[in-house]
Structure formats: structure tokens, C-alpha cells
C-alpha positions as CSV (number, residue, x, y, z in Angstrom):
1,M,-18.9,6.1,-29.2
2,K,-15.5,4.7,-30.3
3,T,-12.8,7.2,-30.9
4,V,-9.4,7.1,-32.7
5,K,-6.3,9.0,-31.5
6,L,-4.9,11.3,-34.1
7,N,-1.2,11.9,-34.6
8,N,-1.4,15.1,-32.5
9,G,-2.9,13.2,-29.6
10,I,-6.5,14.4,-30.0
11,E,-9.3,11.8,-29.8
12,M,-11.7,11.9,-32.7
13,P,-15.0,10.0,-32.9
14,A,-14.8,7.1,-35.3
15,I,-18.3,7.8,-36.8
16,G,-20.1,11.0,-37.5
17,L,-22.7,12.7,-39.7
18,G,-21.8,13.9,-43.2
19,T,-23.8,16.8,-44.5
20,F,-22.8,16.7,-48.2
21,M,-25.7,17.7,-50.5
22,M,-27.9,18.8,-47.7
23,K,-29.9,22.0,-48.0
24,P,-29.6,24.3,-45.0
25,A,-32.9,23.3,-43.4
26,E,-32.1,19.6,-43.9
27,A,-28.6,20.0,-42.5
28,E,-29.8,21.8,-39.4
29,E,-32.4,19.1,-38.6
30,A,-30.0,16.3,-39.4
31,V,-27.3,17.7,-37.1
32,Y,-29.8,18.2,-34.3
33,N,-31.1,14.6,-34.7
34,A,-27.6,13.2,-34.8
35,L,-26.4,15.0,-31.8
36,K,-29.5,14.1,-29.8
37,C,-29.0,10.4,-30.5
38,G,-25.4,10.3,-29.5
39,Y,-23.3,11.5,-32.4
40,R,-20.4,13.8,-31.5
41,L,-18.7,14.3,-34.9
42,I,-20.2,16.6,-37.5
43,D,-18.7,17.2,-41.0
44,T,-19.4,20.1,-43.3
45,A,-17.5,22.3,-45.8
46,N,-17.5,25.8,-47.4
47,A,-18.7,24.1,-50.6
48,Y,-21.7,22.5,-49.0
49,M,-23.1,26.0,-48.3
50,N,-24.7,24.8,-45.0
51,E,-22.2,25.8,-42.4
52,R,-24.6,28.3,-40.8
53,A,-27.2,25.6,-40.6
54,V,-24.8,23.2,-39.0
55,G,-24.0,25.9,-36.4
56,R,-27.7,26.3,-35.8
57,G,-28.2,22.6,-35.4
58,I,-25.5,22.4,-32.8
59,K,-26.9,25.3,-30.8
60,K,-30.4,23.8,-31.1
61,S,-29.2,20.5,-29.7
62,G,-28.1,22.0,-26.4
63,I,-25.0,19.8,-26.4
64,P,-22.0,21.7,-25.1
65,R,-19.7,22.8,-27.9
66,E,-16.7,21.2,-26.2
67,E,-18.3,17.8,-26.4
68,I,-18.7,18.1,-30.2
69,F,-16.0,17.4,-32.8
70,L,-16.7,19.8,-35.5
71,E,-15.0,19.6,-38.9
72,S,-15.1,21.8,-42.0
73,K,-13.2,22.3,-45.3
74,L,-11.7,25.3,-47.1
75,W,-12.5,25.6,-50.8
76,P,-9.6,26.3,-53.2
77,T,-10.7,29.9,-54.0
78,V,-10.1,30.9,-50.3
79,Y,-6.7,29.2,-49.8
80,T,-4.9,32.5,-50.0
81,K,-7.6,34.6,-48.3
82,E,-6.4,35.9,-45.0
83,T,-9.9,36.0,-43.4
84,A,-11.1,32.6,-44.7
85,V,-10.8,30.8,-41.3
86,D,-12.4,33.7,-39.4
87,E,-15.3,33.8,-41.9
88,M,-15.8,30.1,-41.6
89,L,-15.9,30.3,-37.8
90,E,-18.4,33.2,-38.0
91,R,-20.7,31.1,-40.2
92,L,-20.4,28.1,-37.8
93,D,-21.0,30.4,-34.8
94,T,-18.0,29.0,-33.0
95,N,-14.5,30.2,-32.0
96,Y,-12.7,27.1,-33.2
97,V,-13.1,23.9,-35.2
98,D,-11.7,20.6,-34.2
99,L,-10.5,19.6,-37.7
100,L,-10.0,21.7,-40.8
101,L,-9.2,20.2,-44.2
102,L,-8.2,21.5,-47.6
103,H,-11.1,20.4,-49.8
104,Q,-9.3,19.8,-53.1
105,P,-5.7,19.6,-54.4
106,A,-6.3,22.7,-56.6
107,G,-5.0,26.3,-56.6
108,D,-2.3,27.4,-54.2
109,Y,-2.8,24.5,-51.8
110,I,0.6,25.0,-50.3
111,A,-0.4,28.5,-49.2
112,G,-3.7,27.1,-48.0
113,Y,-1.9,24.5,-45.8
114,K,0.4,27.1,-44.4
115,A,-2.7,29.2,-43.5
116,M,-4.2,26.2,-41.6
117,E,-1.0,25.7,-39.7
118,K,-1.2,29.4,-38.7
119,A,-4.8,28.8,-37.6
120,V,-3.6,26.0,-35.3
121,K,-1.0,28.2,-33.7
122,E,-3.7,30.8,-33.2
123,E,-5.9,28.2,-31.5
124,K,-8.7,28.6,-34.1
125,V,-8.2,25.0,-35.3
126,K,-7.2,22.0,-33.3
127,A,-6.2,19.6,-36.1
128,I,-5.7,19.9,-39.8
129,G,-5.8,17.5,-42.8
130,L,-6.6,17.0,-46.4
131,S,-9.5,16.0,-48.6
132,N,-9.0,14.2,-52.0
133,F,-5.2,14.5,-51.8
134,E,-3.4,11.5,-53.2
135,G,-0.2,11.0,-55.0
136,E,1.9,14.0,-55.9
137,P,-0.2,16.7,-54.1
138,L,-0.1,14.6,-50.9
139,E,3.7,14.1,-51.2
140,K,4.1,17.9,-51.7
141,I,2.2,18.6,-48.5
142,L,4.2,16.0,-46.5
143,S,7.4,17.5,-47.8
144,I,6.7,21.1,-46.7
145,C,4.4,20.7,-43.6
146,E,5.4,21.9,-40.2
147,I,2.3,20.3,-38.7
148,K,1.5,16.9,-40.1
149,P,-2.0,16.2,-41.6
150,T,-4.0,14.1,-39.1
151,V,-6.7,12.9,-41.5
152,I,-7.1,12.4,-45.3
153,Q,-10.7,12.3,-46.4
154,V,-11.2,10.2,-49.6
155,E,-13.6,7.9,-51.2
156,A,-13.3,4.5,-49.5
157,H,-15.6,1.5,-49.3
158,P,-15.3,-2.3,-49.8
159,Y,-15.1,-2.0,-53.6
160,Y,-12.3,0.6,-53.2
161,P,-10.6,0.1,-49.8
162,Q,-7.7,2.5,-50.6
163,N,-5.1,-0.1,-49.7
164,E,-2.2,1.7,-51.4
165,L,-3.0,5.1,-49.9
166,K,-3.5,3.5,-46.5
167,E,-0.1,1.7,-46.7
168,R,1.5,5.1,-47.5
169,I,-0.1,7.2,-44.8
170,N,0.1,4.5,-42.1
171,K,3.8,5.4,-42.0
172,E,2.8,8.9,-41.1
173,N,0.1,7.8,-38.6
174,I,-2.5,9.6,-40.7
175,H,-6.1,8.3,-40.7
176,I,-8.4,7.7,-43.6
177,Q,-11.8,9.3,-43.3
178,A,-14.2,7.7,-45.8
179,W,-16.7,9.6,-47.8
180,Y,-19.1,7.3,-49.8
181,P,-18.5,4.7,-47.0
182,L,-21.5,2.8,-48.4
183,G,-20.4,3.2,-52.0
184,H,-22.8,6.1,-52.9
185,G,-25.7,3.8,-51.9
186,D,-24.8,1.4,-54.7
187,K,-27.3,-1.5,-54.5
188,A,-24.8,-4.0,-56.0
189,L,-22.3,-3.2,-53.2
190,I,-24.8,-3.2,-50.4
191,E,-26.5,-6.4,-51.5
192,E,-23.2,-8.4,-51.9
193,H,-23.8,-11.9,-50.7
194,V,-21.2,-11.6,-48.0
195,F,-23.0,-8.7,-46.4
196,T,-26.4,-10.4,-46.6
197,K,-25.0,-13.5,-44.9
198,L,-23.3,-11.5,-42.2
199,A,-26.3,-9.3,-41.6
200,Q,-28.4,-12.5,-41.0
201,K,-25.7,-13.9,-38.6
202,Y,-25.4,-10.7,-36.5
203,G,-29.0,-9.4,-36.7
204,K,-27.9,-6.3,-38.5
205,S,-28.6,-4.6,-41.9
206,N,-26.2,-5.0,-44.8
207,A,-25.3,-1.3,-44.4
208,Q,-24.4,-1.8,-40.7
209,I,-22.1,-4.7,-41.6
210,I,-20.3,-2.4,-44.1
211,L,-20.0,0.4,-41.5
212,R,-18.6,-2.1,-39.0
213,W,-16.1,-3.2,-41.6
214,H,-14.9,0.4,-41.9
215,I,-14.5,0.6,-38.1
216,Q,-12.4,-2.5,-38.0
217,Q,-10.3,-1.1,-40.9
218,E,-9.7,1.8,-38.6
219,N,-11.4,4.2,-41.0
220,I,-13.3,7.2,-39.7
221,I,-16.7,7.3,-41.4
222,I,-19.2,10.1,-42.0
223,P,-22.3,8.5,-43.6
224,G,-24.8,11.2,-44.5
225,S,-28.6,10.8,-43.9
226,K,-31.6,13.0,-43.3
227,N,-33.7,10.1,-42.0
228,P,-33.7,10.1,-38.2
229,E,-34.0,6.3,-38.1
230,H,-31.1,5.8,-40.5
231,I,-29.0,8.3,-38.5
232,K,-29.6,6.2,-35.4
233,E,-29.1,2.8,-37.1
234,N,-25.7,3.9,-38.5
235,T,-24.2,4.1,-35.0
236,N,-25.7,0.8,-33.8
237,I,-22.6,-1.1,-34.9
238,F,-20.6,-1.4,-31.7
239,D,-22.3,-4.4,-30.1
240,F,-20.6,-7.0,-32.4
241,E,-17.3,-7.7,-34.1
242,L,-16.5,-9.3,-37.4
243,T,-14.0,-12.1,-37.2
244,D,-10.6,-12.1,-39.0
245,E,-12.0,-14.6,-41.5
246,E,-15.0,-12.5,-42.2
247,M,-12.8,-9.4,-42.8
248,K,-10.8,-11.5,-45.2
249,E,-13.9,-12.5,-47.1
250,I,-15.0,-8.9,-47.4
251,A,-11.5,-8.0,-48.7
252,G,-12.1,-10.5,-51.5
253,I,-14.8,-8.3,-53.1
254,N,-12.4,-5.4,-53.7
255,K,-13.0,-4.3,-57.3
256,N,-10.7,-1.3,-57.3
257,K,-13.8,0.6,-58.3
258,R,-14.3,4.3,-57.6
259,Y,-17.7,5.9,-58.0
260,Y,-16.1,9.3,-58.5
261,I,-13.3,9.3,-61.1
262,P,-10.8,12.2,-60.5
263,N,-10.6,14.5,-63.5
264,P,-7.5,16.7,-63.5
265,E,-9.1,19.4,-65.7
266,L,-12.1,19.5,-63.4
267,T,-9.9,19.6,-60.3
268,A,-7.9,22.5,-61.8
269,S,-11.1,24.4,-62.5
270,Y,-11.9,24.3,-58.7
271,A,-9.3,27.0,-58.2
272,K,-11.5,29.4,-60.2
273,M,-14.9,28.1,-59.1
274,E,-16.3,30.8,-56.8
275,L,-18.7,29.7,-54.1
276,N,-21.2,31.6,-52.1
277,P,-21.3,30.1,-48.6
278,E,-23.3,33.0,-47.5
279,A,-26.2,31.5,-49.5
280,D,-26.9,29.4,-46.4
281,V,-29.3,31.7,-44.5
């Protein structure tokens, strides 16, 4: 499995399993299947309400914990809660996570970031980062941080490659981690002629061509799937390489199109939106 080196020297797998919108039983089985077929990066979050299930899937796999790169996210309502990290670790049934992110630029995210830095010093977290932080919130974190973010998790795909954000964070040696790497399964994106043509050339699926594009863009990707065959297929992208000309051709389909449009009012409401991660039983 290809890895990328984070700005703190840690190696992180370039592709992993996302568990967004998975019910606990689905997440447990998907994590188990992913780990058994070679995945070593698992992504979850307080807000997904499946952290306990992810922990169960890891234990069920029999893969040693130190071989797995485990990632979660704190929700805005716990940014100032002193026990938030410990409670997350208890749900995941582990004594550390490899990467911890702030999920949204809402609430007291400065305090939340300081809490993550404290967790690094306490060896409860190995690396920290941000999710959905762009523009002013990102700049605020960069201006006050003692430990620099290693990863920013945002929507990214060939219709929205995040060129401006990438140009900004490349200066800080921060990596993009793409959610919606396949454009939320948009048929129009996946069936673009360039992907169909390249899929025929390389003997791959259109989705595999898109995921390979991400890898060559140096994006970290976390495609989510509950289907064991799709989980396996998503990692079968390391036996070929797109040419520079093919990468340029893919760049030509950029539509500057998001599938999720940020809403400032909705983002602000996240600071009051209480979750119940204990609902995962």
C-alpha cells in the first residue's frame, strides 16, 4: 500500500476506508473486510456514531493495532470538553489514534485545536488536522498553532480538484484528504469520456481511473463502501500509472463544481448540534 509522509514525519496510507453514513453493523463489517483485504487506514468520526463499531471491526480482523492507521474527528460541541479525547478513545477501544481532526469550523475551534495539541503531547494522538476548514478558519488555525495540521479533509474530485486550497497548503506541507473522491457517485462524473477511454486502455473501471488520478495528485483518499468487492477493487490501482498527458486531459474536465455547498448558517448551527455517539452499541 502506498503511503505519504506527513509533515511530522509519520507515514500515512494513501488510501483507506471511509465509514460516513454507515450504520454500526455495516461499519463493523466493512472495517473487517477492508482490513482483511489489505487496507490499513480507517476513517470515522464522532458524528458518524459508529466509532464503537469501527473498534469492534478492528478487533475482529485480528490485525495488530500498531499496523492500522486509525483516524477520527471531534464534533464542535465537544471542542471545549476536557474528556472528549478520552471518551473517543474509549469508544474506539484503543489508547491512541493516529490522526485526529476538528470536524467543522464551528464553535470554539481554537480551543478545540489547542485540546488536540495537548492530546499529542500526552501521546493519545499521533497527528492532528482539520476537516472542512478553508479560507479564514484555516488561516486562524495556522496563525495560532504550535503543532501544524498534517491533513485537511475536504471535498475533492476531478470536477472540484481544490487547486487553490492545494496551492495554499503545499507551502505548509499539508496534505489534502479527499471525501467524495468519486464525486458522491455522480454518474456524469464517473462516465466522463476521458475515464471510459482510460479504463479501456488500462483494463480498469472508470472509478479506479479516478482513484488513481487522486493518488497521482498526492491526495489521500477514503472511498466508502459496504460492498466487499468494491472495497477490494478500490485498492487495485497501484499496477498502472497515468501519463502526464492523461493527467492534463483529466484536469480539463474541472468544472469548479462542489456537490456540497458550504452554508455559513448551517455551519454555525453545528456548534449547538448535540450528537449522541453512544447510540452506537
